[in-house]
KEKE-3310 file (N, C-alpha, C; in steps of 0.2 Angstrom, whole numbers, plus 5000, padded with zeros to 4 digits):
npx = (4818:4804:4788:4775:4759:4748:4751:4751:4738:4731:4736:4730:4716:4716:4719:4708:4694:4681:4682:4682:4675:4676:4690:4693:4687:4694:4703:4718:4732:4747:4760:4775:4788:4779:4781:4773:4756:4740:4723:4709:4693:4685:4688:4700:4716:4732:4749:4766:4777:4791:4793:4800:4793:4787:4776:4766:4768:4764:4751:4745:4745:4737:4725:4724:4722:4710:4700:4699:4692:4680:4675:4670:4678:4681:4669:4666:4676:4673:4666:4676:4685:4679:4678:4688:4705:4721:4719:4726:4734:4724:4719:4730:4731:4719:4720:4730:4724:4714:4721:4726:4714:4711:4723:4724:4715:4719:4731:4727:4722:4733:4740:4754:4760:4769:4783:4781:4768:4765:4769:4759:4748:4735:4742:4754:4750:4750:4744:4746:4733:4719:4715:4703:4694:4684:4691:4687:4686:4699:4704:4698:4703:4717:4716:4716:4726:4743:4746:4753:4762:4763:4770:4777:4764:4761:4762:4750:4735:4727:4713:4702:4703:4702:4696:4702:4708:4723:4739:4744:4733:4722:4710:4705:4706:4698:4684:4673:4656:4646:4634:4638:4649:4642:4635:4645:4650:4639:4637:4649:4648:4637:4644:4653:4645:4640:4651:4655:4644:4647:4660:4664:4676:4683:4688:4679:4674:4673:4663:4653:4652:4647:4635:4627:4627:4620:4611:4595:4583:4572:4560:4546:4549:4544:4530:4529:4533:4523:4513:4516:4512:4503:4505:4519:4525:4530:4526:4529:4532:4523:4513:4501:4491:4479:4483:4481:4492:4502:4499:4492:4504:4500:4490:4474:4456:4443:4444:4445:4457:4467:4471:4487:4495:4502:4514:4515:4530:4541:4552:4566:4575:4588:4591:4604:4607:4622:4628:4636:4629:4624:4629:4643:4641:4628:4617:4621:4624:4611:4604:4611:4608:4595:4596:4599:4586:4578:4583:4580:4566:4563:4566:4577:4594:4603:4603:4601:4611:4612:4623:4622:4625:4626:4627:4623:4631:4637:4627:4628:4627:4623:4625:4627:4629:4643:4649:4647:4653:4655:4651:4653:4649:4647:4636:4618:4606:4593:4585:4593:4598:4586:4582:4593:4590:4578:4580:4583:4574:4557:4552:4558:4567:4572:4584:4587:4591:4583:4588:4587:4584:4570:4564:4551:4542:4534:4544:4540:4533:4538:4537:4539:4547:4551:4563:4565:4578:4584:4582:4570:4570:4558:4553:4562:4561:4556:4548:4540:4522:4520:4526:4524:4525:4530:4542:4548:4564:4573:4583:4579:4582:4579:4566)
npy = (5032:5032:5040:5029:5029:5021:5012:5021:5025:5013:5011:5022:5018:5007:5013:5022:5016:5020:5031:5026:5027:5040:5041:5031:5037:5048:5056:5052:5063:5065:5076:5080:5089:5096:5094:5091:5086:5089:5094:5097:5106:5097:5085:5079:5073:5079:5074:5072:5062:5061:5063:5058:5051:5039:5025:5026:5039:5047:5041:5047:5060:5060:5057:5069:5078:5074:5078:5091:5092:5084:5092:5103:5114:5124:5130:5136:5145:5155:5167:5174:5177:5185:5197:5207:5213:5206:5192:5180:5181:5180:5167:5159:5161:5156:5143:5138:5139:5130:5119:5118:5115:5102:5095:5093:5084:5073:5071:5068:5056:5048:5051:5053:5065:5070:5081:5094:5097:5094:5105:5114:5117:5120:5125:5130:5141:5159:5171:5157:5144:5136:5118:5109:5118:5127:5131:5144:5150:5150:5158:5171:5174:5176:5187:5198:5194:5200:5210:5203:5194:5181:5165:5153:5150:5137:5128:5128:5119:5117:5120:5114:5118:5132:5137:5144:5141:5132:5134:5121:5113:5102:5104:5096:5083:5068:5070:5075:5081:5094:5087:5074:5074:5078:5067:5057:5063:5062:5048:5045:5052:5044:5032:5036:5039:5026:5019:5025:5022:5008:5007:5018:5027:5040:5056:5069:5081:5077:5068:5076:5084:5074:5070:5081:5082:5071:5066:5066:5076:5071:5076:5085:5100:5111:5110:5110:5123:5130:5127:5134:5147:5161:5173:5172:5175:5183:5192:5186:5186:5174:5160:5156:5162:5176:5194:5211:5218:5217:5223:5217:5216:5219:5229:5235:5230:5235:5246:5242:5237:5224:5210:5202:5186:5178:5170:5165:5167:5161:5168:5160:5151:5139:5128:5118:5103:5100:5092:5079:5068:5067:5058:5057:5048:5044:5052:5066:5067:5064:5075:5086:5083:5088:5102:5108:5105:5113:5126:5126:5125:5138:5146:5155:5161:5159:5153:5155:5146:5139:5132:5121:5116:5115:5128:5142:5144:5157:5163:5155:5160:5150:5143:5131:5114:5111:5123:5125:5126:5115:5117:5113:5099:5095:5094:5096:5108:5113:5124:5135:5137:5140:5152:5160:5160:5166:5179:5181:5177:5171:5158:5144:5130:5116:5104:5089:5075:5073:5072:5082:5097:5109:5120:5127:5137:5144:5153:5170:5176:5168:5153:5136:5122:5105:5094:5077:5067:5051:5034:5029:5042:5049:5042:5045:5059:5074:5084:5099:5104:5116:5117:5119:5109:5092:5083:5067:5061:5049:5035:5023:5010:5012:5014)
npz = (4698:4686:4689:4693:4688:4688:4699:4709:4710:4713:4726:4732:4731:4739:4751:4753:4751:4750:4742:4729:4717:4713:4712:4702:4692:4688:4675:4669:4663:4655:4659:4656:4665:4674:4687:4698:4704:4697:4696:4685:4682:4675:4679:4675:4679:4680:4678:4682:4673:4676:4690:4705:4715:4727:4725:4736:4741:4729:4728:4740:4736:4725:4732:4739:4728:4722:4731:4729:4718:4721:4732:4726:4725:4715:4712:4724:4725:4716:4720:4727:4718:4709:4717:4715:4713:4710:4700:4699:4711:4721:4718:4721:4734:4739:4734:4743:4756:4753:4752:4765:4771:4766:4769:4783:4786:4779:4786:4799:4796:4794:4783:4771:4763:4748:4749:4744:4746:4760:4766:4768:4779:4791:4802:4796:4789:4788:4798:4809:4809:4817:4816:4806:4800:4787:4771:4767:4779:4783:4773:4775:4788:4785:4777:4763:4749:4745:4732:4717:4723:4721:4716:4704:4694:4689:4699:4706:4711:4700:4690:4696:4709:4710:4699:4688:4672:4669:4660:4657:4656:4647:4636:4626:4630:4636:4647:4660:4661:4669:4674:4674:4683:4695:4697:4700:4711:4720:4721:4727:4739:4745:4746:4756:4767:4769:4772:4784:4792:4793:4798:4804:4805:4799:4792:4800:4793:4780:4780:4784:4773:4764:4770:4769:4755:4750:4759:4762:4769:4782:4785:4779:4777:4771:4772:4786:4788:4782:4791:4802:4814:4809:4815:4817:4805:4790:4775:4759:4741:4733:4732:4740:4747:4747:4747:4751:4755:4746:4731:4716:4702:4689:4690:4690:4690:4681:4689:4701:4714:4714:4724:4727:4725:4740:4751:4768:4777:4789:4800:4803:4815:4819:4831:4836:4844:4851:4861:4871:4870:4857:4845:4833:4824:4822:4827:4825:4810:4805:4810:4804:4791:4789:4788:4775:4769:4777:4773:4760:4760:4766:4756:4755:4756:4767:4783:4801:4812:4828:4838:4852:4869:4885:4884:4873:4858:4847:4834:4818:4801:4789:4772:4768:4775:4776:4779:4793:4809:4821:4838:4855:4865:4878:4892:4892:4887:4880:4883:4884:4871:4865:4871:4866:4852:4851:4851:4838:4828:4823:4823:4830:4827:4834:4835:4841:4852:4862:4875:4886:4897:4896:4901:4910:4906:4892:4880:4876:4861:4851:4840:4843:4835:4837:4832:4835:4836:4831:4835:4848:4854:4856:4867:4877:4878:4886:4880:4882:4883:4877:4865:4848:4838:4835:4827:4821:4818:4811:4806:4792:4796:4810:4810)
capx = (4813:4798:4782:4770:4753:4743:4752:4749:4730:4729:4737:4725:4710:4717:4719:4702:4690:4675:4683:4684:4671:4679:4697:4693:4684:4699:4706:4725:4735:4754:4763:4782:4790:4775:4784:4768:4750:4735:4716:4705:4686:4682:4690:4707:4722:4739:4755:4773:4780:4798:4793:4803:4789:4785:4768:4762:4768:4760:4744:4742:4744:4730:4719:4723:4719:4703:4696:4698:4686:4674:4672:4668:4682:4681:4663:4666:4681:4671:4664:4682:4689:4676:4678:4693:4712:4725:4715:4731:4736:4719:4718:4735:4730:4713:4723:4734:4719:4710:4726:4726:4707:4711:4729:4724:4711:4723:4736:4724:4721:4739:4743:4761:4760:4775:4785:4779:4761:4765:4771:4753:4743:4733:4748:4759:4748:4753:4746:4744:4726:4717:4713:4695:4690:4684:4696:4684:4687:4706:4705:4696:4708:4723:4715:4717:4733:4746:4747:4759:4767:4763:4776:4776:4757:4760:4762:4743:4732:4723:4706:4697:4704:4700:4692:4706:4711:4730:4742:4745:4727:4721:4702:4703:4706:4692:4682:4666:4652:4643:4629:4641:4653:4638:4633:4650:4650:4633:4639:4655:4645:4634:4649:4656:4640:4639:4658:4655:4640:4650:4667:4664:4682:4685:4688:4672:4672:4671:4657:4648:4650:4643:4628:4624:4625:4615:4607:4589:4579:4567:4554:4544:4549:4539:4523:4530:4534:4516:4508:4518:4507:4503:4508:4526:4526:4530:4523:4533:4529:4522:4506:4497:4485:4479:4485:4482:4498:4506:4494:4494:4508:4496:4486:4467:4451:4437:4445:4446:4463:4467:4477:4492:4496:4508:4514:4518:4537:4543:4559:4567:4582:4589:4595:4607:4610:4629:4630:4640:4624:4623:4635:4645:4640:4621:4612:4623:4622:4604:4602:4614:4604:4589:4597:4598:4579:4575:4585:4576:4559:4562:4568:4582:4601:4606:4598:4605:4611:4615:4625:4620:4625:4623:4627:4622:4636:4635:4624:4632:4623:4626:4621:4627:4631:4650:4651:4645:4658:4652:4654:4649:4651:4646:4630:4613:4601:4590:4582:4598:4598:4580:4583:4597:4586:4572:4582:4585:4568:4550:4551:4564:4568:4577:4586:4590:4590:4578:4591:4588:4578:4567:4561:4544:4537:4536:4546:4535:4534:4540:4534:4544:4546:4556:4564:4568:4583:4586:4577:4569:4570:4552:4552:4566:4560:4551:4546:4534:4516:4519:4530:4519:4525:4536:4543:4553:4569:4577:4585:4575:4583:4576:4558)
capy = (5028:5036:5039:5024:5032:5016:5009:5026:5025:5007:5013:5027:5015:5003:5017:5025:5012:5024:5036:5022:5030:5047:5040:5028:5042:5053:5055:5054:5066:5066:5082:5081:5095:5099:5094:5090:5084:5094:5092:5102:5106:5092:5078:5077:5074:5080:5071:5072:5055:5061:5063:5052:5050:5032:5024:5029:5047:5049:5040:5052:5066:5059:5058:5076:5082:5072:5081:5098:5091:5082:5097:5108:5120:5129:5134:5140:5150:5160:5174:5178:5179:5191:5202:5212:5212:5201:5185:5175:5181:5177:5160:5156:5161:5151:5136:5137:5138:5124:5113:5117:5112:5095:5091:5092:5078:5067:5070:5065:5049:5044:5052:5056:5068:5073:5087:5100:5098:5093:5111:5118:5115:5126:5128:5133:5147:5165:5168:5150:5143:5129:5113:5108:5124:5127:5135:5150:5153:5152:5164:5177:5175:5178:5193:5198:5193:5206:5210:5201:5191:5174:5162:5150:5148:5130:5124:5128:5112:5116:5124:5112:5122:5139:5139:5147:5136:5133:5132:5114:5109:5100:5104:5091:5076:5066:5074:5075:5087:5095:5082:5067:5075:5078:5060:5054:5066:5059:5041:5045:5054:5038:5027:5038:5038:5019:5017:5028:5017:5001:5007:5024:5030:5045:5063:5071:5086:5074:5065:5081:5085:5068:5070:5087:5081:5065:5064:5069:5078:5066:5080:5089:5106:5116:5109:5112:5130:5133:5126:5138:5152:5167:5178:5172:5175:5189:5190:5187:5184:5167:5158:5152:5166:5183:5199:5218:5222:5217:5223:5214:5220:5221:5235:5235:5227:5239:5251:5238:5235:5216:5207:5197:5179:5178:5164:5167:5164:5163:5170:5154:5150:5132:5126:5111:5100:5097:5089:5073:5062:5067:5055:5059:5043:5043:5058:5072:5067:5065:5082:5090:5082:5092:5109:5110:5105:5119:5132:5126:5127:5145:5150:5160:5159:5157:5152:5155:5140:5140:5126:5122:5110:5118:5135:5143:5147:5162:5160:5155:5160:5146:5141:5124:5111:5111:5129:5125:5124:5113:5119:5110:5092:5094:5092:5098:5112:5117:5131:5141:5139:5143:5159:5164:5160:5171:5186:5182:5174:5170:5151:5141:5123:5113:5097:5086:5068:5073:5071:5089:5101:5113:5126:5126:5142:5145:5160:5174:5179:5163:5146:5131:5115:5101:5088:5072:5063:5045:5029:5030:5049:5051:5039:5048:5066:5077:5090:5102:5105:5123:5116:5118:5103:5088:5078:5062:5060:5043:5031:5018:5005:5013:5015)
capz = (4694:4684:4693:4691:4690:4690:4705:4714:4710:4716:4733:4734:4731:4745:4757:4754:4746:4749:4737:4723:4711:4711:4710:4696:4687:4686:4668:4669:4657:4657:4658:4658:4667:4678:4694:4703:4701:4698:4693:4683:4684:4672:4682:4672:4683:4677:4682:4678:4674:4678:4697:4708:4721:4728:4724:4742:4741:4724:4730:4744:4732:4721:4737:4740:4722:4720:4735:4726:4713:4725:4736:4721:4727:4710:4713:4730:4725:4712:4723:4729:4712:4706:4722:4713:4714:4705:4701:4701:4718:4725:4716:4724:4742:4739:4734:4749:4761:4752:4754:4773:4773:4765:4772:4790:4786:4777:4791:4804:4794:4793:4776:4771:4756:4746:4753:4742:4749:4767:4769:4768:4784:4795:4807:4793:4786:4791:4804:4810:4810:4820:4812:4805:4798:4780:4768:4767:4785:4783:4769:4779:4793:4782:4774:4756:4747:4742:4724:4713:4727:4720:4713:4698:4694:4687:4706:4708:4710:4694:4690:4701:4715:4710:4693:4683:4668:4668:4653:4656:4656:4640:4635:4621:4633:4639:4653:4663:4661:4676:4676:4675:4689:4700:4698:4703:4718:4723:4722:4732:4745:4747:4749:4762:4772:4770:4776:4791:4796:4794:4801:4809:4805:4793:4793:4801:4789:4774:4782:4784:4766:4761:4772:4766:4748:4748:4765:4761:4775:4783:4786:4774:4780:4768:4775:4793:4788:4781:4796:4807:4815:4805:4819:4817:4798:4786:4769:4753:4735:4732:4729:4745:4750:4744:4752:4748:4756:4740:4726:4710:4698:4683:4691:4693:4685:4682:4694:4708:4715:4715:4728:4724:4729:4744:4755:4774:4777:4795:4801:4807:4818:4820:4837:4835:4850:4850:4867:4870:4868:4850:4842:4827:4819:4820:4828:4822:4803:4804:4811:4799:4784:4789:4788:4768:4768:4780:4769:4753:4762:4767:4750:4756:4755:4773:4789:4807:4816:4835:4842:4860:4873:4890:4883:4866:4854:4843:4828:4812:4796:4784:4766:4767:4781:4776:4782:4800:4813:4827:4845:4861:4867:4885:4894:4887:4890:4875:4885:4883:4864:4863:4873:4861:4846:4852:4849:4831:4824:4825:4824:4832:4826:4839:4832:4847:4854:4868:4882:4888:4900:4891:4904:4911:4903:4885:4879:4872:4854:4846:4840:4843:4832:4839:4828:4839:4832:4832:4838:4855:4856:4858:4874:4881:4878:4890:4877:4885:4880:4873:4859:4843:4833:4837:4822:4823:4813:4812:4800:4790:4800:4816:4810)
cpx = (4807:4792:4777:4763:4748:4744:4750:4741:4728:4731:4732:4718:4710:4716:4712:4697:4683:4675:4684:4681:4675:4687:4697:4691:4689:4703:4714:4728:4742:4756:4770:4784:4785:4777:4779:4762:4745:4729:4712:4697:4683:4684:4696:4712:4728:4744:4761:4776:4788:4798:4796:4799:4788:4778:4764:4762:4763:4752:4741:4741:4738:4724:4718:4720:4712:4698:4695:4691:4680:4671:4670:4672:4681:4675:4663:4671:4678:4669:4670:4686:4686:4675:4683:4700:4715:4722:4720:4733:4730:4718:4724:4734:4724:4716:4727:4729:4715:4715:4726:4719:4708:4717:4728:4719:4715:4728:4733:4722:4727:4742:4750:4762:4767:4777:4782:4772:4761:4767:4765:4748:4741:4738:4753:4757:4750:4747:4744:4737:4725:4715:4705:4691:4689:4689:4693:4686:4695:4707:4703:4700:4714:4722:4717:4724:4736:4747:4753:4764:4766:4769:4773:4768:4756:4760:4755:4740:4728:4716:4701:4697:4701:4696:4695:4709:4719:4733:4743:4739:4725:4713:4700:4703:4699:4690:4675:4662:4649:4638:4633:4645:4648:4636:4638:4651:4645:4635:4644:4652:4641:4638:4652:4652:4640:4646:4657:4650:4643:4656:4667:4671:4684:4685:4680:4670:4670:4665:4651:4646:4646:4636:4624:4622:4620:4610:4601:4586:4573:4560:4553:4543:4545:4532:4524:4530:4527:4512:4510:4513:4508:4506:4516:4529:4527:4528:4528:4530:4529:4515:4502:4491:4485:4480:4485:4488:4503:4501:4497:4498:4504:4491:4479:4462:4445:4438:4446:4453:4463:4473:4481:4493:4502:4508:4517:4525:4539:4550:4562:4575:4582:4593:4598:4610:4617:4632:4633:4635:4622:4629:4636:4643:4633:4617:4614:4622:4615:4601:4604:4610:4598:4590:4596:4590:4576:4576:4581:4569:4558:4563:4572:4589:4604:4601:4603:4605:4615:4617:4624:4621:4622:4623:4626:4628:4633:4632:4628:4627:4626:4621:4622:4631:4639:4653:4650:4651:4655:4655:4650:4653:4650:4639:4625:4608:4598:4587:4587:4598:4592:4580:4587:4593:4581:4574:4583:4579:4562:4548:4557:4563:4573:4578:4590:4588:4585:4581:4592:4582:4576:4565:4554:4539:4539:4538:4541:4537:4537:4536:4540:4542:4552:4557:4568:4572:4584:4581:4577:4569:4564:4550:4556:4564:4555:4549:4540:4528:4516:4523:4524:4519:4531:4536:4548:4557:4573:4578:4579:4575:4579:4569:4555)
cpy = (5033:5035:5034:5026:5027:5013:5014:5026:5019:5008:5017:5023:5010:5007:5020:5022:5016:5030:5033:5025:5036:5045:5036:5032:5047:5051:5057:5057:5067:5073:5083:5088:5099:5099:5093:5086:5090:5091:5098:5101:5100:5085:5075:5078:5074:5077:5071:5065:5055:5062:5057:5050:5042:5032:5027:5036:5049:5047:5045:5058:5066:5060:5065:5079:5080:5076:5088:5097:5089:5087:5103:5115:5126:5134:5138:5146:5156:5167:5178:5180:5185:5197:5208:5209:5207:5194:5180:5175:5178:5170:5156:5155:5156:5144:5134:5135:5132:5118:5112:5113:5104:5091:5089:5085:5072:5066:5066:5057:5045:5046:5055:5058:5069:5079:5093:5102:5097:5100:5115:5114:5121:5129:5131:5139:5153:5170:5161:5149:5136:5124:5113:5114:5123:5132:5142:5154:5155:5158:5171:5179:5178:5185:5193:5197:5199:5205:5208:5198:5183:5171:5158:5147:5140:5126:5124:5121:5112:5120:5121:5115:5129:5142:5142:5142:5138:5131:5125:5110:5108:5099:5099:5084:5074:5069:5072:5082:5088:5090:5076:5068:5075:5071:5056:5057:5063:5052:5040:5047:5048:5033:5029:5037:5030:5016:5019:5024:5011:5001:5013:5028:5034:5052:5066:5076:5082:5070:5070:5083:5080:5069:5075:5085:5076:5063:5068:5071:5073:5070:5084:5096:5111:5116:5112:5120:5133:5132:5130:5144:5158:5173:5178:5173:5182:5187:5191:5185:5177:5165:5153:5155:5173:5188:5206:5221:5222:5217:5220:5218:5223:5226:5233:5231:5231:5244:5248:5236:5228:5214:5203:5191:5180:5171:5167:5163:5166:5164:5165:5154:5143:5132:5119:5109:5097:5094:5082:5067:5062:5065:5057:5054:5042:5050:5064:5072:5067:5072:5087:5089:5086:5099:5111:5110:5111:5125:5132:5128:5134:5149:5155:5157:5156:5156:5152:5149:5141:5133:5126:5115:5113:5126:5136:5147:5153:5159:5160:5155:5156:5145:5134:5121:5111:5117:5129:5122:5122:5115:5115:5103:5091:5091:5095:5102:5116:5123:5137:5142:5142:5151:5163:5165:5165:5178:5187:5180:5173:5163:5148:5133:5120:5105:5094:5079:5067:5073:5079:5092:5106:5120:5125:5131:5144:5152:5164:5176:5174:5157:5141:5124:5111:5095:5083:5067:5056:5040:5030:5037:5051:5048:5043:5056:5068:5084:5093:5103:5111:5122:5115:5112:5099:5083:5073:5061:5054:5039:5026:5012:5006:5013:5009)
cpz = (4693:4689:4690:4693:4692:4697:4711:4715:4714:4724:4736:4735:4737:4751:4758:4749:4745:4744:4730:4717:4709:4709:4704:4690:4684:4679:4669:4663:4659:4655:4661:4660:4672:4685:4700:4700:4702:4694:4691:4684:4681:4674:4678:4678:4679:4681:4678:4679:4676:4686:4700:4715:4721:4726:4730:4742:4735:4725:4735:4741:4728:4726:4739:4734:4721:4725:4733:4722:4717:4729:4732:4723:4722:4710:4719:4730:4720:4715:4725:4723:4709:4711:4720:4715:4709:4706:4702:4708:4722:4724:4720:4732:4743:4739:4740:4755:4760:4754:4761:4775:4772:4769:4779:4791:4785:4783:4797:4803:4793:4786:4776:4764:4754:4749:4751:4744:4756:4770:4771:4773:4788:4799:4803:4789:4791:4792:4805:4812:4814:4814:4811:4804:4790:4777:4768:4773:4786:4779:4772:4785:4791:4779:4767:4754:4744:4735:4722:4718:4726:4716:4707:4698:4692:4694:4709:4707:4704:4695:4694:4708:4715:4704:4687:4679:4668:4661:4652:4655:4648:4639:4630:4624:4636:4646:4655:4663:4668:4678:4678:4682:4695:4702:4702:4710:4722:4726:4728:4739:4748:4750:4755:4768:4774:4774:4783:4795:4798:4799:4806:4809:4799:4796:4794:4796:4782:4775:4782:4777:4762:4763:4769:4758:4746:4754:4765:4768:4776:4784:4780:4777:4777:4771:4782:4793:4787:4787:4802:4808:4811:4809:4819:4810:4795:4779:4763:4747:4735:4730:4734:4747:4746:4749:4748:4750:4751:4734:4720:4705:4692:4684:4693:4688:4686:4688:4701:4709:4717:4720:4725:4729:4733:4748:4762:4775:4784:4795:4806:4809:4820:4826:4836:4841:4848:4856:4866:4868:4861:4846:4835:4821:4817:4821:4824:4814:4801:4805:4806:4792:4784:4787:4780:4767:4771:4776:4763:4755:4763:4761:4750:4756:4761:4778:4795:4811:4823:4838:4849:4863:4880:4889:4875:4863:4850:4837:4822:4806:4790:4778:4765:4774:4782:4780:4790:4804:4820:4833:4850:4863:4874:4887:4889:4891:4884:4876:4883:4875:4862:4865:4868:4854:4846:4850:4841:4826:4827:4827:4825:4831:4830:4836:4838:4848:4859:4875:4884:4892:4895:4895:4904:4908:4896:4884:4874:4865:4849:4846:4840:4840:4835:4835:4833:4835:4835:4835:4846:4858:4859:4865:4879:4883:4883:4887:4880:4880:4875:4867:4853:4839:4835:4830:4824:4817:4815:4805:4798:4794:4807:4816:4812)
residu = (UNK:UNK:UNK:UNK:UNK:UNK:UNK:UNK:UNK:UNK:UNK:UNK:UNK:UNK:UNK:UNK:UNK:UNK:UNK:UNK:UNK:UNK:UNK:UNK:UNK:UNK:UNK:UNK:UNK:UNK:UNK:UNK:UNK:UNK:UNK:UNK:UNK:UNK:UNK:UNK:UNK:UNK:UNK:UNK:UNK:UNK:UNK:UNK:UNK:UNK:UNK:UNK:UNK:UNK:UNK:UNK:UNK:UNK:UNK:UNK:UNK:UNK:UNK:UNK:UNK:UNK:UNK:UNK:UNK:UNK:UNK:UNK:UNK:UNK:UNK:UNK:UNK:UNK:UNK:UNK:UNK:UNK:UNK:UNK:UNK:UNK:UNK:UNK:UNK:UNK:UNK:UNK:UNK:UNK:UNK:UNK:UNK:UNK:UNK:UNK:UNK:UNK:UNK:UNK:UNK:UNK:UNK:UNK:UNK:UNK:UNK:UNK:UNK:UNK:UNK:UNK:UNK:UNK:UNK:UNK:UNK:UNK:UNK:UNK:UNK:UNK:UNK:UNK:UNK:UNK:UNK:UNK:UNK:UNK:UNK:UNK:UNK:UNK:UNK:UNK:UNK:UNK:UNK:UNK:UNK:UNK:UNK:UNK:UNK:UNK:UNK:UNK:UNK:UNK:UNK:UNK:UNK:UNK:UNK:UNK:UNK:UNK:UNK:UNK:UNK:UNK:UNK:UNK:UNK:UNK:UNK:UNK:UNK:UNK:UNK:UNK:UNK:UNK:UNK:UNK:UNK:UNK:UNK:UNK:UNK:UNK:UNK:UNK:UNK:UNK:UNK:UNK:UNK:UNK:UNK:UNK:UNK:UNK:UNK:UNK:UNK:UNK:UNK:UNK:UNK:UNK:UNK:UNK:UNK:UNK:UNK:UNK:UNK:UNK:UNK:UNK:UNK:UNK:UNK:UNK:UNK:UNK:UNK:UNK:UNK:UNK:UNK:UNK:UNK:UNK:UNK:UNK:UNK:UNK:UNK:UNK:UNK:UNK:UNK:UNK:UNK:UNK:UNK:UNK:UNK:UNK:UNK:UNK:UNK:UNK:UNK:UNK:UNK:UNK:UNK:UNK:UNK:UNK:UNK:UNK:UNK:UNK:UNK:UNK:UNK:UNK:UNK:UNK:UNK:UNK:UNK:UNK:UNK:UNK:UNK:UNK:UNK:UNK:UNK:UNK:UNK:UNK:UNK:UNK:UNK:UNK:UNK:UNK:UNK:UNK:UNK:UNK:UNK:UNK:UNK:UNK:UNK:UNK:UNK:UNK:UNK:UNK:UNK:UNK:UNK:UNK:UNK:UNK:UNK:UNK:UNK:UNK:UNK:UNK:UNK:UNK:UNK:UNK:UNK:UNK:UNK:UNK:UNK:UNK:UNK:UNK:UNK:UNK:UNK:UNK:UNK:UNK:UNK:UNK:UNK:UNK:UNK:UNK:UNK:UNK:UNK:UNK:UNK:UNK:UNK:UNK:UNK:UNK:UNK:UNK:UNK:UNK:UNK:UNK:UNK:UNK:UNK:UNK:UNK:UNK:UNK:UNK:UNK:UNK:UNK:UNK:UNK:UNK:UNK:UNK:UNK:UNK:UNK:UNK:UNK:UNK:UNK:UNK:UNK:UNK:UNK:UNK:UNK:UNK:UNK:UNK:UNK:UNK:UNK:UNK:UNK:UNK:UNK:UNK:UNK:UNK:UNK:UNK:UNK)
# end
């Protein structure tokens, strides 16, 4: 029996209603002989009407493909494609790693993909990998692909996965531009967050993606950074104060050297409380939503994040929350995280629900900002007097 795309999409909508906006937005394009499904950067989904997949099988395949587009895999793949080597080989390995990133989430939620896609899981990569990592981490673990060891390029998931247009893609078909696609991603992210609050059951990595995308920080971190002590700052080009350490580029006035405008920028390290009391439904999403705001306030590409329960994990330098591998889940001792952060920066931002000891003596050479997460955190907290600033992060409902 030929594949019924409408029935497959209806199955996908029923299985994952929080992805309804993105699923409904996909533009179906028939491609007899393709032998699979694929999606391009503009939101077109290509499907072979001669496939003998059942509606549920095809529905799970659609749920797989739409996530390449939602997670902007083609944008994340660009640095790897421009690093050299056979682009098709690199693209194929990227695609396999992305499939592993997506499929372990779908499997955990009861998904039953068609056989050609169920082969690719973290455990089926060579060497086998653990679940719940980003595809970039799988790619780095596998190492660079061997030259010219790829098979039929039409089996790739399409340019939404890696950015390389495939022969079967049709640029003349209806599509979405970057602004429209981002609006669809934003609304889908809001629906994911709303579903999580109401029901609390979904892949944690997808929730982290949604939280980072539309979960605005509650704190004006740029103001907090400006208020940090000048002893903990280094000077960079900006417009907050004058300094002769960076003379004005246009030279002198009547022989007088003029100062340039600068702004103080602290070297910041984030300590993230990942103890058992930080729930994956409330406190952790609130904390994770602050990290992009901190990165933007600093005006730099990455910020070190230390996950901490009773012990501090190794710092992870992240550009986006989706890259962060959460570690911990036991008791709590933020003093351990602060001690580790002291070796890396001048200002330490601790994001915690307040259920923690701190240590009686302030570590020398750093300033500490504490973000108390969730309703009632201020009442529970025993934040010591030496903390420079305490900010409260809670939902509108908690306020």
